N, CA, C and O of each residue as an XYZ file, in Angstrom:
316
protein
N     -84.463    -44.587   -100.684
C     -83.144    -44.060   -101.529
C     -83.512    -42.976   -102.476
O     -82.625    -42.184   -102.792
N     -84.517    -42.858   -102.892
C     -84.719    -42.060   -104.086
C     -84.599    -40.420   -103.555
O     -84.156    -39.577   -104.335
N     -84.969    -40.096   -102.360
C     -84.838    -38.788   -101.548
C     -83.572    -38.700   -100.530
O     -83.531    -37.666    -99.864
N     -82.777    -39.427   -100.371
C     -81.729    -39.566    -99.421
C     -80.873    -38.508   -100.008
O     -80.786    -38.386   -101.229
N     -80.210    -37.706    -99.145
C     -79.185    -36.425    -99.654
C     -78.108    -37.304   -100.093
O     -77.298    -36.771   -100.852
N     -77.901    -38.583    -99.781
C     -76.498    -39.288   -100.238
C     -76.481    -39.724   -101.427
O     -75.505    -40.296   -101.914
N     -77.605    -39.493   -102.056
C     -77.853    -40.170   -103.485
C     -78.237    -38.927   -104.366
O     -78.741    -37.932   -103.845
N     -78.011    -39.001   -105.577
C     -78.618    -37.731   -106.718
C     -80.272    -37.961   -106.330
O     -80.794    -38.842   -105.645
N     -80.758    -37.029   -106.911
C     -82.355    -36.771   -106.716
C     -82.780    -37.464   -107.961
O     -82.268    -37.298   -109.068
N     -83.848    -38.322   -107.649
C     -84.504    -39.337   -108.877
C     -83.516    -40.352   -109.223
O     -82.614    -40.666   -108.446
N     -83.663    -40.842   -110.316
C     -82.896    -42.166   -110.576
C     -82.599    -42.297   -111.946
O     -83.329    -42.471   -112.922
N     -81.153    -42.157   -111.800
C     -80.666    -42.139   -113.584
C     -80.730    -43.316   -114.206
O     -80.355    -43.213   -115.374
N     -81.120    -44.614   -113.839
C     -81.528    -45.812   -114.417
C     -82.834    -45.714   -115.002
O     -83.060    -46.400   -115.998
N     -83.798    -44.913   -114.505
C     -85.196    -44.676   -115.113
C     -85.019    -43.531   -115.959
O     -85.735    -43.511   -116.961
N     -84.130    -42.453   -115.762
C     -84.306    -40.951   -116.516
C     -83.423    -40.957   -117.644
O     -83.751    -40.304   -118.635
N     -82.519    -41.500   -117.637
C     -80.931    -41.400   -118.385
C     -81.068    -42.248   -119.733
O     -81.580    -43.363   -119.841
N     -80.562    -41.559   -120.614
C     -80.572    -42.162   -122.017
C     -81.843    -43.264   -122.765
O     -81.745    -44.277   -123.457
N     -82.983    -42.509   -122.248
C     -84.248    -42.846   -122.968
C     -84.248    -42.811   -124.499
O     -84.578    -43.643   -125.345
N     -83.732    -41.478   -124.570
C     -83.654    -41.180   -125.968
C     -82.190    -40.565   -126.280
O     -81.933    -39.563   -125.612
N     -81.378    -40.910   -127.007
C     -80.155    -40.807   -127.369
C     -79.610    -40.919   -128.837
O     -80.235    -41.648   -129.607
N     -78.659    -40.355   -129.221
C     -78.186    -40.299   -130.507
C     -77.835    -41.902   -131.001
O     -77.638    -42.735   -130.117
N     -77.779    -42.214   -132.111
C     -77.319    -43.528   -132.579
C     -75.929    -43.870   -132.173
O     -75.723    -45.080   -132.086
N     -74.930    -43.086   -131.906
C     -73.463    -43.219   -131.560
C     -73.711    -43.719   -130.093
O     -72.878    -44.501   -129.636
N     -74.829    -43.325   -129.269
C     -74.782    -43.709   -127.903
C     -75.804    -44.930   -127.565
O     -76.311    -45.267   -126.495
N     -75.919    -45.481   -128.911
C     -77.090    -46.499   -128.450
C     -76.560    -47.729   -127.427
O     -77.390    -48.382   -126.794
N     -75.310    -47.961   -127.325
C     -74.779    -48.814   -126.431
C     -75.137    -48.432   -124.988
O     -75.214    -49.261   -124.080
N     -75.336    -47.205   -124.853
C     -75.699    -46.883   -123.256
C     -77.064    -46.903   -122.963
O     -77.432    -46.993   -121.792
N     -77.991    -46.818   -124.042
C     -79.349    -47.194   -124.162
C     -79.474    -48.594   -123.875
O     -80.358    -49.110   -123.193
N     -78.572    -49.134   -124.419
C     -78.888    -50.727   -124.450
C     -78.593    -50.982   -122.918
O     -79.491    -51.287   -122.134
N     -77.604    -50.872   -122.642
C     -76.836    -51.254   -121.355
C     -78.030    -50.709   -119.957
O     -78.355    -51.453   -119.031
N     -78.481    -49.375   -120.118
C     -79.529    -48.904   -119.222
C     -80.887    -49.823   -119.209
O     -81.476    -50.090   -118.161
N     -81.334    -50.298   -120.570
C     -82.346    -51.081   -120.986
C     -82.234    -52.298   -120.125
O     -83.215    -52.589   -119.441
N     -81.096    -53.092   -120.067
C     -80.446    -54.265   -119.582
C     -81.058    -54.058   -117.961
O     -81.994    -54.699   -117.482
N     -80.371    -53.135   -117.366
C     -80.363    -52.696   -116.019
C     -81.601    -52.717   -115.863
O     -81.837    -53.565   -115.003
N     -82.842    -52.091   -116.343
C     -84.170    -51.867   -116.070
C     -84.861    -53.282   -116.145
O     -85.720    -53.575   -115.314
N     -84.518    -54.086   -117.055
C     -84.863    -55.410   -116.997
C     -84.500    -56.191   -115.791
O     -85.380    -56.832   -115.216
N     -83.314    -56.193   -115.370
C     -82.765    -56.693   -114.022
C     -84.146    -56.496   -112.861
O     -84.804    -57.363   -112.286
N     -84.248    -54.925   -112.810
C     -85.020    -54.551   -111.919
C     -86.673    -55.045   -112.027
O     -87.417    -55.275   -111.074
N     -86.959    -55.121   -113.304
C     -88.311    -55.847   -113.462
C     -87.938    -57.245   -113.041
O     -88.744    -57.543   -112.160
N     -87.121    -58.228   -113.239
C     -86.903    -59.449   -113.084
C     -86.984    -59.700   -111.515
O     -87.769    -60.503   -111.011
N     -86.139    -58.971   -110.846
C     -86.031    -58.865   -109.460
C     -87.535    -58.830   -108.545
O     -87.892    -59.624   -107.674
N     -88.204    -57.712   -109.035
C     -89.601    -57.624   -108.769
C     -90.484    -58.786   -109.100
O     -91.363    -59.121   -108.306
N     -90.298    -59.416   -110.223
C     -91.192    -60.432   -110.440
C     -90.758    -61.828   -109.911
O     -91.575    -62.738   -109.774
N     -89.494    -61.953   -109.634
C     -89.033    -63.006   -108.830
C     -89.476    -62.869   -106.972
O     -89.471    -63.859   -106.241
N     -89.739    -61.814   -106.607
C     -89.979    -61.340   -105.330
C     -91.487    -61.668   -105.013
O     -91.873    -62.138   -103.943
N     -92.340    -61.334   -106.165
C     -93.731    -61.677   -105.951
C     -93.953    -63.106   -106.378
O     -94.875    -63.748   -105.874
N     -93.287    -63.548   -107.134
C     -93.556    -65.079   -107.600
C     -93.219    -65.895   -106.172
O     -93.915    -66.828   -105.771
N     -91.990    -65.367   -105.446
C     -91.560    -66.182   -104.031
C     -92.674    -66.151   -103.140
O     -93.146    -67.094   -102.506
N     -93.105    -64.754   -103.169
C     -94.342    -64.570   -102.192
C     -95.501    -65.371   -102.482
O     -96.031    -65.964   -101.543
N     -95.989    -65.480   -103.677
C     -96.829    -66.126   -103.788
C     -96.798    -67.734   -103.352
O     -97.692    -68.349   -102.771
N     -95.422    -68.266   -103.831
C     -94.888    -69.680   -103.397
C     -94.995    -69.948   -101.839
O     -95.359    -71.007   -101.327
N     -94.621    -68.820   -101.196
C     -94.668    -68.882    -99.731
C     -95.711    -68.779    -98.985
O     -95.723    -68.975    -97.769
N     -96.836    -68.402    -99.808
C     -98.248    -68.266    -99.181
C     -98.446    -66.853    -98.818
O     -99.563    -66.472    -98.469
N     -97.352    -65.976    -98.880
C     -97.555    -64.665    -98.434
C     -98.631    -63.765    -99.361
O     -99.293    -62.837    -98.898
N     -98.675    -64.175   -100.633
C     -99.744    -63.585   -101.522
C    -100.819    -65.005   -101.820
O    -100.578    -66.202   -101.666
N    -101.858    -64.427   -102.221
C    -102.665    -65.650   -102.908
C    -102.272    -66.296   -103.980
O    -101.636    -65.633   -104.800
N    -102.462    -67.361   -104.198
C    -102.572    -68.194   -105.860
C    -103.088    -67.372   -106.722
O    -102.595    -67.337   -107.850
N    -104.174    -66.541   -106.394
C    -104.829    -65.831   -107.623
C    -103.968    -64.453   -108.092
O    -104.321    -63.721   -109.017
N    -102.908    -64.277   -107.356
C    -102.509    -63.189   -107.616
C    -101.905    -62.947   -108.933
O    -100.971    -63.633   -109.349
N    -102.508    -61.834   -109.691
C    -102.085    -61.366   -110.830
C    -100.474    -60.976   -110.850
O    -100.201    -59.814   -110.547
N     -99.269    -61.978   -111.227
C     -98.216    -61.340   -110.905
C     -97.416    -60.259   -111.995
O     -96.447    -59.512   -111.861
N     -98.210    -60.533   -112.983
C     -97.853    -59.392   -114.180
C     -98.391    -58.242   -113.836
O     -97.658    -57.257   -113.748
N     -99.716    -58.146   -113.587
C    -100.124    -56.790   -112.904
C     -99.358    -56.272   -111.772
O     -98.938    -55.115   -111.758
N     -99.180    -57.052   -110.885
C     -98.552    -56.425   -109.711
C     -97.054    -56.005   -110.033
O     -96.570    -55.159   -109.280
N     -96.233    -56.515   -111.104
C     -95.198    -56.175   -111.337
C     -94.975    -55.041   -112.204
O     -93.993    -54.300   -112.256
N     -96.024    -55.024   -112.865
C     -96.456    -53.489   -113.641
C     -96.554    -52.270   -112.879
O     -95.996    -51.197   -113.108
N     -97.529    -52.654   -111.710
C     -97.915    -51.481   -110.686
C     -96.723    -51.099   -110.011
O     -96.474    -49.895   -109.953
N     -95.798    -52.066   -109.395
C     -94.510    -51.856   -108.530
C     -93.839    -50.722   -109.645
O     -93.840    -49.511   -109.426
N     -93.328    -51.291   -110.749
C     -92.725    -50.775   -112.068
C     -92.950    -49.021   -112.097
O     -92.143    -48.092   -112.103
N     -94.398    -49.078   -112.112
C     -95.276    -47.830   -112.535
C     -94.866    -47.050   -111.228
O     -94.481    -45.902   -111.447
N     -94.873    -47.392   -110.106
C     -94.778    -46.418   -108.933
C     -93.524    -46.145   -108.849
O     -93.309    -44.936   -108.759
N     -92.352    -46.995   -108.843
C     -90.818    -47.012   -108.966
C     -90.601    -45.778   -109.728
O     -90.287    -44.723   -109.177
N     -90.769    -45.908   -111.015
C     -90.752    -44.929   -112.208
C     -91.123    -43.618   -112.219
O     -90.580    -42.665   -112.778
N     -92.340    -43.679   -111.381
C     -93.059    -42.584   -111.176
C     -92.426    -41.586   -110.001
O     -92.452    -40.361   -110.118
N     -91.876    -42.249   -108.896
C     -91.491    -41.584   -107.898
C     -90.242    -41.239   -108.378
O     -89.786    -40.198   -107.904
N     -89.577    -41.812   -109.169
C     -88.183    -41.344   -109.500
C     -88.003    -40.094   -110.225
O     -87.155    -39.214   -110.078
N     -89.093    -40.210   -111.134
C     -89.392    -38.796   -111.741
C     -89.687    -37.856   -110.735
O     -88.968    -36.874   -110.546
N     -90.715    -38.099   -110.067
C     -91.107    -36.922   -108.825
C     -90.015    -36.622   -108.193
O     -89.863    -35.401   -108.150
N     -89.014    -37.332   -107.575
C     -87.994    -37.090   -106.727
C     -87.063    -36.447   -107.598
O     -85.974    -36.067   -107.166
C-alpha cells in the first residue's frame, strides 16, 4: 500500500504532526492514538500467532512488535 499509485506516497499517520504548535495538539494526540492502534493490532496478531502455535512460546513479543513498527515506519519514510 505504501507505494501504490492510488495512495499518497509515504504514510501520513507516521509522518504527520510529530511536531506541531500547541494550538494543534489535538491533531498530534489524535494521530498518536492512531499509531497506538497500529501497535496494538501488530501486538495482537503476534500474540495470536504464539497462541496458535505459528510462533514458538519463547517469542519475544515486545521485540517483534518493535521490529515490525520500525520496519513500517522506516518504509513509510522511504516511500
